[in-house]
N, C-alpha and C positions, 0 to 999 in steps of 0.2 A: 534491399532491406535484409537485415540479419534475422536469424531465428530459424528454427527447424521447419522444413516444409511438411505439411500434413500429407498423409497417404491419399492419392487422388480418389480412390474409391470411397473414401469416407468424408470427402470435403463437401461441405455445404455452408450456408451462411452462418449457421450457429458455430461450426468449427472454426471458420475464419475469424469470426468475432472473438471467440475465446482465445485463440492464439494471439491476435493483435492486442487484445485487452491486456493479457498477461505481459506482453512485451512492453507496452506503454507503462504499465504499473511498476515494472521492475527496471525501468530506465534504459531499455534497449534503444528506444527512439528518443532523442533529446528534444527539448522545446524547439519548435520551428521545423522539425522534420516533416517533410511532405508525404502525404499518402495519396497515391494515384491509382485509379481503377485499372488502367492498362497494365502497369508493372505488377500489381497485386494479382491480377488475373493470370499473368504469366507465371508468377511465383507459385500459386496454388493449383495451376492447371485447370482452371474453370472459366466459365463465361463471366461477363461483368455483372450479371444479375445478382448472384450471391455475394459478390464483393461489395456491390452497392448497398445491399441489405446490411452487411456487417458494418460498413462505414457509417451508415445512417444511425445505427444503434450506438456506435462509439461517439458520434456527435451528440446524440441525445443524452449520453452520460457525461458530456462535457470533457471527454478525453480527447476529442478532436474539435477544432474550430474552423470556420470558413475563413480563408485568406485569399489574397489576390490570385495566387496560383492554384487554388483548390483547398483541400483540407490539410491541416497541419496540427501537430501537437502544440497545445497552448503554451504561452510564456507565463511565468508567474506574475501575478498582480500582488505586490507587497501588502496592500490593504486587505485584500481577500485572504491572504495567508494568515494575517493576524486574526481575522474573523473566524477562519476555519479552526485554528488552534484553540481559540477561546472556547468554541463550541465543543471541540474534541476533549479538552480538559474536563469539562463538566460531564460529558457523556461517558468518557472512559472511567472517570471516578465512579459514576453510577453503575456502570457495567461491572466494575470490579467488586463493588459492594454486593450487587445482586448475584454475581458468580459465587462469592463466599457463602451466600445464603442458599443458593439453589443448585450448586454443582452436584454432579453425580459421579460415581466411580469411573465411568467411561470418560468423563470430562478430564478428570485428574490423570488418567492414563495417557490421554492425548497430550495434555500439557507437559507432562513429565517426559514423554517421548520426544516432543519437540525441543525441550530444553537439552536433553541428552544429545540430540542431533546437532543443535547449534553450538554447544560447548565443544563438540568434536571437530568443528570446522577449523581449518588452519589458514589464516590470512585470507578470509573470504573477500572477493572483490565487491564493488559497489552494488552490482546487480544481485549478487547472492545475499548481501546484507538486507537489501530492500525486500527481496522475496521471502526470506525466512522471517523477517520481522513482521511483515504483513500476515503471514500464516499464523504466527504465534498470537498476534492480537486478535485475529479472526477466531481463533480457538477459545480464547478467554471470553470474547463477546458471546460466543455460542454457549459457554458454560453458564451464562446468566439466565438462559432459557427465557429470553424476552425478545420476541421476533421484531417488534417495533424498534427497540433499542439497537438490535443487531443490524437492522436495515439502515437506520440513520447513520450509524458509525461506518458502515460499508460505503455509503454514499459520500460521506465526508472524506473518507480516506482516498477516494478517487480524485478529489480536488486538490490534494496536497502533494502530488507526486511529480508535477511538471518541473523538476529541477535536475540539473546534471549530476548532482551529488546528494547522497543521503546525509542527514545529520549524523548517522552512525559512522561515517567516514572521518569525522572530526576527532583528532587526537586519540584518546583512549576510550572514546564514547562506546565503541562496540563492546568492549569488555565490561564497562560500567553498566551498559544497558542489559547485558546478560545477567549481571548480578541483580539488577532491579527486577528483571523477569523472574529470576529464581525466588526472590523475596516475595513477589506477588503470588507465585504458585504456592509457596509455603502458607501465606495468609489465606488463600482460597482453600487449601487442604484443611487448615485448622478452623475454618469457618469464622475467621476473625474479620468481621465486616469493616470495622474502622481502619484496621491496619491495611487491608486491601485497598480501601478508598484512598488513604493517605499515600500509599506507594504509587498507585496509578496517577494521582494528581501530580506528585513530584516528578514522575517519569515524563509526563507530557509537558509539564512546565519547562523542564530541561530541554526537551526537544524543541519547544517554541523558541527559547532563548538562543539555541544553536542555529535554528533556521533563520532567525532575524539577523544574527551575526553573519551568516553566509550571504544573505541578501545585501547587507551593508558592504561586505567585502566585494561582492560582484559589482555593486554600484560604483564603488571607488575605482575598481579596475577598468570600468567602462569610460571613465572620465578622460 
């Protein structure tokens, strides 16, 4: 499996879980990729006990599922994808509105720093797009200062990543998404609650439309 090996003296179940979780969320391991205790033990230089602990946590988060040959990254269920996006549209809209109301100076500095970083990227690959996008969204969820809302969105986001390609890789979507992120930051900065809600809703509705198109294209290709 790809990814950086952790330093042996620091490896425990928590470290292994964090590394593998990030790899799954950023698309390093595609749907159907198998996770085996023996190979992971060799990779991290540890016994199978901390590996088993990490895999159990990943399965609990539904980032892995039980298959014939052991644990694997789940395949997308189109109906579940629709349900996830419908919920995320509502919750992202609410988070944006609350961020516009509750944001602090530190939140703005974080969001602006992330925007500057993302705009400086040159032709980012699929994994980089997924990683930076997740980080930006997590930052504006945090700016809402609503732990329950932040937790719900974090859980939902883990259920919508089991795809070989991000919606950000479609056409000019990466550049358009950055513009939408910038507009959202402006609305949050200006404490414009309605504008923030509207931007977040349109942003996620576009993502849902593109995801469904990708699913349809994949289904046609499989015939």
